[in-house]
N, C-alpha and C positions, 0 to 999 in steps of 0.2 A: 233922646235920640239913640237908636241902636246902631252899632257899628257892624260892617260886614265881618263875618266870621270865617275862619279857615279851620275845618275839622279834619283831622287825619286819623284813619282807622286801619287796623290790621286784624284780619280774622274776627271781625265784629267787635274788637276792643278799641275804644278810643284812646289814642296815644297822645294827642296834642290838640288843644283848642286855643285859638288866638284871635285878635281883633286887628283889622287894618286901621291905620290913621295916616292922613296925608302928610307930606313933608312940609316943613316950614320954608318960608321964602329964603332963598339963598342957600338952602341945604341940599347938597348933592346926594343922589341915590347911589351911594357907594358902600352901603352896609355899615355906616357909622352914624352916630347921633351927634350932630354938630350944633353948637350954639344954644343948646337947651330947648330947641324947638320940639315939635311933635315927633314922636318916635314912628318909625316905619311900621313896626309890628309889636304888639304886646300879647303876652299870654293871658289866660283867664284870671290870673291873680294880679295882673297889672305889671308884672316884671318885663323888662325890655328883652325883645328878641329881634334880631335883624335878618334881612333877606339873605345875606351871604352865608349865615351859619344857622339856619333853621334846624332846631333839634328834632330828630326823628327817632324811630325805633332803634334801640340798642346803641345810641350815640352816633348813628349815621346821619350826616347832614344833607340838606337839599341845597344845592348851589344854584344861584340865580344870577344871570348876567346883570351887571350894574349899568346904570344910565345916569348921566350927569344933568339931564334936562330937568329944569325946576318946574314945580307945580305953580300955576298962576296964583297971585296973591288973593284973588277973589274966589278961588276954589274953596268950597266948604265941604265939611264932612257929609252934609246932607246930599250933596251933588256927586258923591264918589261913585255911586252905581251908574249914573248917567255918564260920568267921566270915563269909566271903564268901557262902557258900550260904545262911546264915541270913537269913530275910526281915526279922528284927528288927535285923539288923546295920546300924548307922547309916552304915557305910562302903560298903555294897553299891551305893548310888547313885553314890558317887564312883568306884568301880572300873568300873562300867558306863559312866560318862561318859568315863573314861580310854580304854576300848576304842573307844567311838564316836568320840571326838575324834581318837585316833591314826589310825583307819581313814579318817576324812574328810580329815584333813590329808595323809596319805600319798597318797591318791588325787589330791589337788590337786598334790602334789609330783611325781607321775608325769606329770601333764599339763603342768605349768609348768616343771619343772626342765630344765636342759640335759641332753639324752640323750647317752650315749656310743655308741661304735661297736657294742658288743655289743647294746645295746637297739634301735638303729635303723640296721642296717648299710647300708640303701639310701638313707639321707638324704644328698643332695648337699651338698657344702661350698661355702661362699663362697670367692672368690678369696683365696689366701694362708692359709686357715684349715686346721686339722686337727682330727680327732676328739679327739686327745689334749689339746689346749690349751683345750677347753671353749668355743671361740668359737661364735657363733651360726651355725646351719646354714641359716638362711633365705636364699633367693635371691629378689631382687626386681629390678625394672627397672633400678635404679641399678647393680647389679653384674652383671647378666646378660651384658653384652658382654665382661666380663673374667674369665669363669670359667676355671679352669685345666683344660685338657683332661686332664692327668694326674691331678689330684686328683678331678675330678668324673667321670672316665671318659667324657668326651664326645668324639664325632668332631669333628675340626677343620672349620672353615668357611673358604672361600676369601676372601682380601681383594681378589680380582680382579686381582692383579698378581704374576705369577711362580709362584703355586701354593704349597702347603704339603705337609708330610709328615704321615702319620698319627701322632698322639701329640704333635705340636707344638701349643703354645698358639696361639689366634687372635691375629692382629695387632691393633694399636690401631685401624687403619683399619676393620677388620671389626667391632670392638666397636661403633663408632658406627653402622655400616650395620645391624647386627643390632637395635640398640635402636630404630631408626626404621623397622623393617619391611623392611629391604633383603633382597636375594636371598641365600639360603644355599647356592647352587649352587657346587660346587667346579669351578673353571675348569680347572685342571691339577693332577695329583697326582704327587708324586715316586714312582717305582716302589718298591713295598714288598710285604710279605706280604699286605696287605689291598687291593691295587690291581692290576688287570690292564689297563693302558692299551694303546692301539693302538701297536704297535711300529713305529718309523720310523727310529731311529738305528742306527748301526753297533754301539754298545755293547749296545743292546737285543737286536739280532740275535745278537751274540756270546754273550749270556746264555741263548740258547735260545728266545727268543720268536719266533713266526711272524708275519711282517708280512702285510698285505693284498696287497702287491705280490708277495710270495713265493708266496702261494696262487694268484694269477692266473697266474704264470709256470709253475706246475707242473700246471695243469689239463689240459694236453695229454698229460701223462705218467701219467694215471690207469691203474691196473692193472685192466683190464676183467674179468679172471678173478676179481678180488677182489669184484666187484659181483654175483656170482651170487645169484639170488633177490631182488635189490633191486628196488624199484618204480622203473622207469626214469622214470615221470612226475614223480618228485621231483627229477630232475637237470636242469640246464641247462648248455649249453656256451656260454661267452661269450668272444669274441675278446680278444686282449691289449689292444686299444685301448679295449675296453669300450663301443663305440659301437653295437653291434647284438647281438641275441640269436638264437641258433639252438636250437630245442628239438628234442630227440630224440623220436620218436613211438613209442608203444607199439602193439602189434597192435590193441588196441581202438580207438586213435585212427585208425589206417590204415583199419580197417573203417568207422568213422564217416564219414571223408572220402569213401571210395568210395561209400558209401550216399547221401551228399549229392549227389555228382556224377550218379548214375544215378536220383535220386529222380524226375526229370521224364521219364524214358525208360521206356516200357513195350513190351518186345519180345514180340510174339505168336508163337505157333507158326507154322511155315512153311505155305504153301499149295501146292496142286498146280498151279494155274494162275491167271491173272487174265483179266479181260474187257477189258483195255486194248486200244484200237484197234478194238474190236468194237461199240461203241455200246450201245444199249439191248438187253437180252436178256429172254427169258421166264424167270422164276424158278421153273421147274418142269421135271421130266423130265431124264433124262440126255442130254447133248449134247456135241458136239465144240467145244472152246473153245481157240483158239490152238494147234491141233495135238494136243490131248489130249482123248480121250473120257472124260468124267467117269463115275465110279461110286462113289457115296457119297464124293465127293472134296471137299476144302476148296477153295473158290473165292473169290478176292477180286473182288468186283463193284465197278467203279469208274466206269462211264459210263452209269448209268441216267438216263432222261429225268426221273425224279423223284429228285434226288440224295439224298433222305432214305432211299432204298432201298439205297444203296451200303453196303458193309461186307463182312464175311467170312461166307460161308454154307457149309453142307454140302449137296451135291447129293443128289437122290433121284428115284425114278420119278414121284412125285407132286410136291407143293409143297415147295420148299426151305425150310429153317429156318436161322436165324442160328446160327453156331458158339457153343458154350456159353461160350467165353472172350471173346465179343464181342457178347453179347446184353443186356448190362446197362449202364446209364448210367455206373456207377462203373468199368466195364472199358474203356469206349471214351472215350479222352481224347486231347487234342492231344499228338502225339509218338509215337503207336502206330506200331510198325515191324513189317513182315512180309516174308518172302522167298519167291520161287517156287523150290521145292526139287525138283520133279519134272522130270527131264531130258526127259520126253516133251513138255513144253510149249515153245513157241517163246519163252516168257518166262522160261525157266530162268535162274536166277542174278540176275534182276531183283529189286530191293527197292522197297517202297512205304512212304511216310510219310504219316500222317494229319496234315494241316496246318490242319484246322478248329479255331478257337479254342474253348477251354472256356467255359462248360459245354456238353456235347453230350447231347442227349436222343435215344436210339436210336429210329429210326422217325419222328422229327419233325425233327431237325436235319440239314441237308445235310452229307454227309461228302465232303470233298475229299481224294483221295489222290494224292500226287505220285509219279511213277515215276523211279527212279534206276537206272542200269546199273552193276553192280559192276565194278571194275577186274579184268581177267583177265590173269593172268601166264602166260607160256609161251614156247616157242621158236618164233620166226617164221622160216620158210625164207628163206634169202638174207641173213640178218643177218651182220654182220661178227664175226669172232672177237675174243677179248680182245686188247686192245692196238691194234686197228685202228679205223677209223671205223665208226660204226653209224648206222642211220637209225631214225626213229620209225615204227612200223607204222601203216598206215592203218586206218580203222574197219572196212572190209571184211575186211582181214587179221585183225583182232582178232576179228571175228564168226566167221570161219572156224574158230577154235579151239574153238568150242562143240561 
């Protein structure tokens, strides 16, 4: 016949197993074994355990209220289960108290007792302690500076002198600094698996580390073929002394620089002739200007009595009109340039620059155009051959080449 069992577990680990046995006649339920009768509770080895001091985790007991009511003589072990379930059973309350008391005390035991590594594997240990010896796991200000880096799995902190290696315990000097809020920065670290310091020594270079100096020295030996499809704007070329920087330019950067240079220059389409040296003219009808008979020609007018009339026109049998690329305020700005491109004009190859400051209002603001003679290159009769003396041609000789 099997006896009812009480099994107490904490965190999945069985702490106690025992068997119930009814009281003998005349034996009070007061936590004692009287008269050699049947014991109230035995453990799995048969040793006596009583209700009042049931041994639990960490030596913490479960207290159960006593009851002096006796169990009937005819009660048998086989009927114990029914006796417990019977509402009239005087011991039902005792057994209920037993369960509640055990549960309450074991919960307290879990909270208060020293936990081992299996129950709390992430709990840090105090210096010199281990999970096996049951020492307190609490870390406070008093022992914070002397934690074992190996036991608590903490990264070391520098003592500010000479550096430390990963896995080494902090020094006594650092313990004090840490407790008073000192810096935890590692000044220097002994080379190891967890550290990649700047390589400066021969030993480090021999171990295969690349130093800053080595990178600088080899910048000039970059394999440009290996940089295919790389964004050149992400690279810089720095000289060995490191005192100046030369940046390589991408095509977009070159275009941007060119655009910036010519931003203030507006080159207009060429003209057939100009009115330079002719003074004021009538701005209507086809006419001969500086050797060229106009015919729906582009003419640069530069010497009108009313300078606001100056500008680029298209001739006609009737009234002339301003050229479509020079009839709007936004199109006529300081720096406009045009050239005389018709060889029939005596002003052929001359260029003119608008020097009136912005803003310019077409038809209202005076337009001042400066004439500049392009440099003409050619062979001048009578000049010396290569290797002999040569002379600079006169203006007349230069003009004769037109």
